[in-house]
C-alpha positions, -999 to 999 in steps of 0.1 A, spaced: 30 18 -479 48 11 -448 79 8 -466 81 44 -475 91 70 -449 79 102 -458 83 138 -445 61 169 -447 74 199 -464 61 237 -456 38 238 -487 22 208 -472 32 183 -499 56 155 -490 88 141 -495 99 107 -497 127 100 -478 134 65 -477 128 31 -488 133 1 -467 113 -24 -488 125 -54 -509 104 -49 -544 118 -54 -576 93 -38 -594 84 -6 -576 56 22 -580 60 51 -558 31 65 -541 17 97 -560 1 109 -524 4 104 -489 -23 111 -462 -41 130 -491 -14 149 -498 7 150 -533 42 134 -531 65 161 -551 101 154 -543 122 125 -537 148 131 -511 190 129 -514 203 92 -510 166 80 -507 175 47 -528 209 47 -529 224 9 -527 190 -6 -529 209 -33 -548 173 -55 -552 153 -29 -571 148 -31 -607 119 -11 -619 110 22 -605 82 44 -616 76 75 -599 45 97 -603 38 129 -623 30 148 -592 69 145 -586 88 177 -592 124 167 -579 148 140 -574 171 146 -547 208 142 -548 224 105 -552 187 94 -549 191 64 -568 228 60 -565 246 25 -570 210 7 -573 233 -14 -593 202 -40 -604 179 -11 -616 171 -16 -652 143 9 -657 133 41 -645 101 60 -657 104 94 -652 77 118 -658 79 153 -676 64 169 -642 102 164 -627 119 198 -637 152 188 -613 172 160 -610 202 161 -583 240 156 -586 247 118 -589 213 110 -586 219 76 -607 253 71 -604 268 31 -604 229 22 -621 254 -5 -640 221 -24 -651 201 5 -667 206 4 -704 181 37 -714 167 64 -701 140 86 -712 148 121 -697 120 147 -691 106 171 -712 110 198 -688 147 194 -676 171 224 -678 202 211 -668 221 176 -665 237 179 -630 275 171 -620 280 127 -622 241 123 -629 247 90 -648 283 88 -640 293 47 -642 262 32 -660 283 14 -677 252 -7 -696 236 25 -709 235 27 -747 217 56 -757 209 86 -745 186 116 -760 190 150 -745 155 167 -746 155 204 -761 147 219 -727 181 210 -716 205 240 -715 235 226 -697 253 193 -693 277 192 -656 312 178 -653 313 136 -652 275 143 -661 281 104 -683 317 96 -677 325 59 -673 296 52 -694 311 24 -714 286 13 -738 270 44 -742 273 45 -781 246 72 -789 237 106 -775 221 134 -792 228 166 -777 197 192 -776 190 219 -796 192 245 -767 223 230 -752 250 260 -746 270 245 -721 293 211 -717 310 207 -683 345 191 -673 347 154 -683 308 149 -691 317 125 -713 348 108 -706 360 71 -707 326 67 -730 348 42 -749 316 28 -775 307 65 -784 313 71 -821 297 100 -833 286 133 -815 266 164 -830 274 202 -815 242 220 -816 247 259 -828 239 271 -791 267 252 -777 295 278 -766 310 266 -734 332 237 -734 348 221 -706 382 200 -701 388 166 -712 346 164 -723 358 134 -744 389 123 -730 389 84 -735 366 82 -760 384 55 -778 355 52 -806 348 85 -811 357 91 -847 335 125 -860 315 154 -848 283 165 -867 290 202 -865 275 231 -888 300 251 -913 281 280 -900 287 271 -863 300 302 -843 326 282 -820 335 247 -832 345 234 -861 353 195 -875 384 196 -894 402 167 -914 383 138 -903 373 140 -866 395 165 -856 378 188 -833 387 227 -832 374 257 -813 380 281 -841 371 310 -817 402 303 -796 422 285 -820 424 253 -801 428 217 -808 406 200 -784 405 166 -797 421 145 -822 405 106 -829 421 77 -817 411 57 -850 434 79 -869 462 55 -878 485 80 -894 519 81 -880 525 118 -882 503 142 -871 507 175 -887 489 201 -865 468 228 -884 486 263 -892 469 289 -866 464 263 -841 478 286 -807 462 256 -782 467 223 -782 443 214 -754 443 191 -723 445 153 -731 439 164 -771 464 135 -779 463 115 -749 470 79 -754 471 81 -793 496 48 -793 497 47 -830 515 82 -833 552 85 -842 562 121 -848 541 150 -846 546 187 -863 535 220 -848 530 252 -866 548 281 -856 515 296 -842 514 272 -813 517 292 -780 505 269 -753 504 230 -750 483 226 -720 481 196 -691 487 162 -704 482 170 -740 505 140 -754 502 120 -726 514 81 -727 516 85 -762 540 57 -764 550 55 -796 556 92 -801 597 94 -810 596 130 -822 581 163 -820 589 197 -829 585 225 -803 587 260 -820 601 288 -803 564 304 -801 556 278 -771 553 298 -736 540 273 -718 539 235 -717 514 220 -689 523 195 -664 525 159 -672 524 170 -710 547 144 -720 542 121 -690 551 87 -698 561 93 -739 584 61 -736 596 63 -768 605 102 -772 644 100 -779 653 141 -779 638 175 -771 646 205 -777 626 231 -757 613 265 -769 640 293 -766 618 314 -742 604 289 -719 610 300 -691 595 271 -670 592 231 -672 566 223 -654 555 194 -627 561 159 -645 563 171 -680 585 145 -690 579 121 -665 588 83 -673 601 92 -711 625 61 -708 639 65 -738 646 102 -738 685 107 -738 690 143 -750 675 176 -736 684 210 -752 674 236 -722 661 271 -732 687 299 -724 663 318 -703 647 288 -683 640 298 -645 626 270 -630 625 229 -633 594 217 -614 593 187 -594 591 153 -611 601 173 -644 624 145 -656 620 117 -632 622 81 -641 640 94 -675 664 65 -673 683 70 -709 692 108 -700 727 107 -700 736 142 -704 726 176 -687 735 214 -694 718 237 -672 716 274 -685 732 302 -657 694 317 -657 681 284 -638 676 295 -604 652 262 -591 652 227 -592 622 212 -581 617 179 -559 625 144 -575 631 164 -607 656 142 -619 654 113 -595 658 79 -612 679 95 -642 700 63 -642 722 71 -671 734 106 -661 771 106 -650 782 144 -647 763 173 -630 774 208 -629 747 227 -611 745 267 -622 759 294 -597 724 310 -603 707 281 -586 688 292 -554 668 263 -546 670 225 -548 643 201 -539 642 170 -520 652 138 -538 661 159 -569 689 136 -580 683 105 -562 689 73 -574 711 87 -602 731 54 -599 754 61 -632 761 96 -615 800 98 -611 808 136 -602 786 166 -594 798 200 -586 778 227 -570 785 259 -579 782 290 -555 746 299 -547 728 271 -531 725 276 -491 713 240 -487 718 204 -496 682 191 -496 669 158 -484 680 128 -502 695 154 -530 718 127 -539 707 93 -525 714 60 -537 736 77 -564 758 45 -558 786 53 -580 790 92 -568 824 95 -562 833 134 -566 813 160 -551 825 197 -550 805 220 -523 813 256 -525 819 278 -500 783 297 -488 765 261 -485 751 263 -447 737 229 -443 738 196 -456 700 179 -445 682 142 -440 700 113 -458 713 140 -484 740 114 -497 726 82 -483 738 49 -499 763 70 -519 786 41 -513 818 50 -535 819 84 -525 850 81 -501 861 119 -497 840 150 -493 855 184 -484 830 208 -459 832 245 -460 837 267 -433 801 281 -438 782 247 -432 766 253 -395 741 223 -396 744 183 -409 720 165 -402 727 132 -387 718 107 -411 732 129 -438 758 102 -446 739 75 -438 752 41 -458 785 60 -471 804 34 -451 839 46 -466 839 81 -464 864 108 -450 853 142 -446 881 170 -451 874 197 -428 886 229 -409 900 229 -376 874 240 -354 849 243 -378 811 230 -374 820 199 -398 851 188 -376 830 189 -345 803 168 -364 827 143 -378 841 139 -342 808 135 -327 793 109 -352 826 87 -357 828 96 -393 865 95 -405 882 129 -409 912 148 -418 921 182 -412 928 207 -438 
């Protein structure tokens, strides 16, 4: 008993606060000083790496947050039906635990309760459980079987993500709330057991999971080896990570009912060469096609107003993009690392190009920024090493930091009257930039704006800010 530390609760019962012994096989006392032990405190056994087996008495009703977290030698724990609450992270990182029996009165499996229990093979959820929290079983890489309770109503985000051995899941009729990425990375999951009369879900065409109420495709099986995926008619939303990592897919056909492609929907589909994007699509989420390294061309939907963050990041084979006529914004990193993209033509509705939007697009040779453009992000065209000419039309007030840095072949830049600032390292290491005419409107140039431009000569108006700048910094100049 001396290895345990207890605290008295307001009702006169005791809580086990800490264990500091060295036993491999441990039985928690049912009482202390004649009163029952009813709870196990937060972190009571966390990082106790020697314990292999624990027996909890039937006086305990509550297991606290992270109570047994990272007990890496724990193989077996006996939890009585008296336990009604198990806290978040209670068994996270118990990598030796192969199975567990959950108490029959448990109502909820909390956030990350069994996350990273990498040896856990099977779990049966008692009928009392109505909710499974986010990441509850995520990274349980050997979990092969899970039987969900008939009364289950909700499953949180990433609840079973990266459960790489999971093959089959039943979805009870009471289940109506379904988070994002619930089965993300479940590479062996090939089928769902769903009642034909289920009010929300249906298992369509060999393991494709659909939320029929929201007309949303939730999951496309990894083990389907077809090269072309044809999305069923009527689908309006492609869910987050629905096709992520399906490396056998070469082509995807979307029906003209699709309105939304969510974040990372096709993330890292490395064999994907072609996808039609119908004009019905109104939004494409961030990183939707990130690292689709075989994608060769894209014609964006006609009414798409925004290209979101990193949508085509590292699509290294992407050679051509057709922008929509009403495009307003290209978000940061949207096309960063698209090394094969050789030509771009912006619509005259574009007002904002974000940070690093085209950074590392090594094949772009010519660039014309429209007069509608009001904002250009830092690094926007950095490391576009084949860029030869950049024409900036009136409208832009500032050339941002490192906007054209390391564009080593850039030799022609047209700055319009109206530009007021040239910021930090805007043209850094543009070694072939030999001449640049600075408009009278420019009233601020950072000292490092042309660092590494060893042979540049500025053409300046007498008495202008640029004239004084060139004289003060020692850059060669010629008066206009």
